[in-house]
N, C-alpha and C positions, 0 to 999 in steps of 0.2 A: 711451553713445555707440554708435550702430548704423550701420555702413556709411557713414560720412561722412568717413573718412580713407583716403587711398590705400593705406596699408599694413595697416590694422587693420579687421577686420570688426566686432569687438565689444569694447568696453571697459566693464567693469562696476565700479562702486565701491559698496560695500555695508557700512553700519554696522548691526550687530545690537544692538538695545537689549533687555535682558531682565533678569529678576531674577538676582542674582548667585549665588543658591544653587540655581538650576535646573541639574540635571546635564547636561553638554554635552561633546561630543567635537569637537575642532577639525577642520578640513578634512583628509580622508584618503581613500584608496581603500578602500572597504568590503570586508570579508572575505566577506560574504554576497552582495555585488554588485560584483565587482572592476572592472567597467567604470565605476563611479560614483565621482567625486571630489566629496566634500561634507562639510560639518560634519554632526553628528548630535545631535538632541535625544534624550538617553538616557531621558527620561521618556515621550515620545510615540513615539519610534522613527523619526520622519521627519526632514526637513531643511527649512531655510528657503532654501537656495541650493545648487545642485549642477550639475555638468556631466558628460557622459559621453564616453567615448572615441569614440563614434559621432557626436559633434557636437551632441548635444541638451543644452539647458540649461533650468533652471526656477528660479524664485524666487518668494517670496511675502512679503507683509507682512500683519499683522493690521490690522483696521479699528478705529480708536479710537471706542468707543461706550460711554461710562460709563453705568451704570444699566441696560445691556442684560443681561438674565439669560441666561447661557450655556445653551445647549440640552444637557441631560444626555443622554449617550449619542450625541452627534453625532460623526461621523467625525473623525479627526485631520486638521487642515489640512496638517500636514507630510507626510501620505501623498500629497497631490495632486502634489507635486513629484516624489516617487519614482515614482509611477505613470507620469508622463510620461517621465521619464528611462529607464525600463525598457521603454517602449512603442514602437510603430511608427507611430502615427497622426501626421498633420501637426498643427502647432500649432492651427489652427482646428478641425480635426476633433476633436481631443482636448477642447478647451474646449466645443465644441458637445455633446459626449457627456456632460458632467458635469451632475449635479443640484446646482449650487453652493448652492442655497437650503437644502440639508441641513446645511451647515456654518455654524459661527459666522463672524462678519464677516472677510472675507479679500479681498485683492488677489492675483491670480495672473498671472504673465508666463511664457510658455513659448516656446522657439524651437528651430529647426533651423538650425545654422550652415552646413551643407552647402548647403541650398536657400535660405538667407538669408530664412527666413520666421519672423516673430515675431508673437505674438498676446497679447492681454490680456483678462482678465475680472474682474469683481467681483460680489459678491452684495449690495452695499450701495450707497447713494447719498444724498448730503445732501438731494436733492430727492425722495427716495422712488422713484427710477426703477428701483431694483433691479438686476438683472443687466445688465451693459453689456459686450458682446463686441465686440472690434475687432481688426483686423490693424494692426500697427505698421509704419510705413514708415521709411526711413532718417532719422535725426535724433538729437538729444540729448534724452533723457527724464529726468524726475525723479519719484520716488514716495516718499511717506512712509506715514502711516497714515490718509490720506483716499483719495479716488479719484484715479486718474491725471488730471492736469490741474488739480487743486486748487492755488490760488495760496498756497502756504505759503512764508514768508520763507526758511526754511532750505533748502527745495528749490530755490528760485530762486537763492539764493546759490551753492549747489553747482553748478548748471548754468552760471551765469555764470563761476565760477572755472574750470570745466573748459573752457569755450569760450576763455577767455583763455589758458589753458595751451596748448591746441592751436594757437591763433592765433599764439602767441609761439614756435612751433617746438618745443614740449615733447616731441613724439613723433618728432622728426626722427632720421634715421640708424638706424632700426630699434630704438629704445630706449624703454623705459617709465620715466618719472620717478617711480619708486615713492615716494621720500621726499616729494617735493612733493605727490603726491596724498594720501598718508596723513596728512601733517602739516598742510599748508596748506589742503587741502580737507576731508578726512574728519575732521581733528582740530580743526576750527573750533569753539571753545567759546563763541562770542558768543551771548548770549541776546537774545530780543526783549523789550524793556522796555515798549514801547507796547502796552497791552492791546488797543487797536483793531486791531493787526496780528496778534494771535494767532488761530489757526484756531478757528472756532466749533464745537468738538467736544462741548461740554457739560462739560468738565473745569473745576474751579476755576482761576482765573487763575494762582495761585501754582504749581500743578502744571503747567499748560499752559506757563508760562514756563520751568520746569525742562526740559521736553521741547523747547523751541523752538530749541536750538542743534543744529548738525549732530552734534557729539560731545556726548553727554549725560553730564554729570558725575554720579557716584553721588549719589543722594538717597533719603530714606526714603519708601516708599510703603506703603499697607496691604498686607501680605504680605511685606515685606522691602525690602532695599536694591536699587535699580534703576538702570540706566544702560547705557552702551555696553559690551558684553561683547567684541565683536570687530570688526575692520576687515578687509574682504576686497577685494582688487583682482584682477580677472581680465581678461587681455588675450588676444584671439584674433586672430592674424595672418591675412592673406589666404591664406597658404600652408598654413594648418591648424595652425600651432604654437599651443599654449595655454600661457600662463604664469599662475600664480596665487600670490599671496602673502597670508598672513593673519596678523594680529596678534591675540592673544586673551588674556583673563584670566578667572580664576574668582573665588572669593570673596576672594582677596588682591589686593594692589596690584601684584603682579608680572606683567609682560607677557612673553609668549613669541611666537615667530614660526615659521611653517612656510612652505616654498616648494615648489611642484610645477611640473613642466613635462612636457608630452607632446604628441604629434601626433595630430590627429584622423584616424581610419582612413579611407582612401579619398580624402583630399585631396592637395594637391600637394607637401606637405613630404616630405623624404627621411628615411629611417631608421626605426627601430623606436620604438614608444612607450616612453618612458623617464622615469618619474617620479623626481624628486629631492626630498629633504626635509631640512630642518635645523631644529633647535629651539634 
């Protein structure tokens, strides 16, 4: 949700689906880059989602393309987000500077919350179009493992639920309905049973059906158990306050939660940047 609410510049809800044995660190301020708040892929070193104290954010999703042989030696996709968070270029300039075709299939969204500029690119397309670069304007967007704008049932469900929550006053009086978002929207476990409504990614129908819910229950994949590993909600208020909550799990069924709050440097909010955390 980007700049469509009088009090909120940006509201992001993000479920990360991954193999449960992939080493991961939950959202935290990085020791080697203390301005960055992000989870970390301890295998590749990058992140799927992060925000900086200067007001930059970046996120990515992989493109689902079964049978595509990964390019050996290709750069880490998780480094793309980190490069933007550490950089100074505008969102469009950054994306224009990339050779995205050097990477395995990826969707990348980057933004500058001070200037309210957000942009998107991908190096894949169902129609073979390849790189698609565009600036994103105020609105409610949804993205999974196809290109932005693909009509996936779970994406449309999430967008509809978020619109309904906002329309019912869910963000009134300067509050975020964390539990409603994480449980009712991001925790939606309904699968798509009608094969005709599954996205045409090339996956077998039984696997595509397992992926079809917003919250992916653990299931066996070649390579190990796979499913939703974390749920992240990030709200950025018009005065520059950032609030982030993340629920996460590893190889066990036990869930933990972290909370962070800080103020974007140079915006209207008062006081020093002050992260808070609880587990």
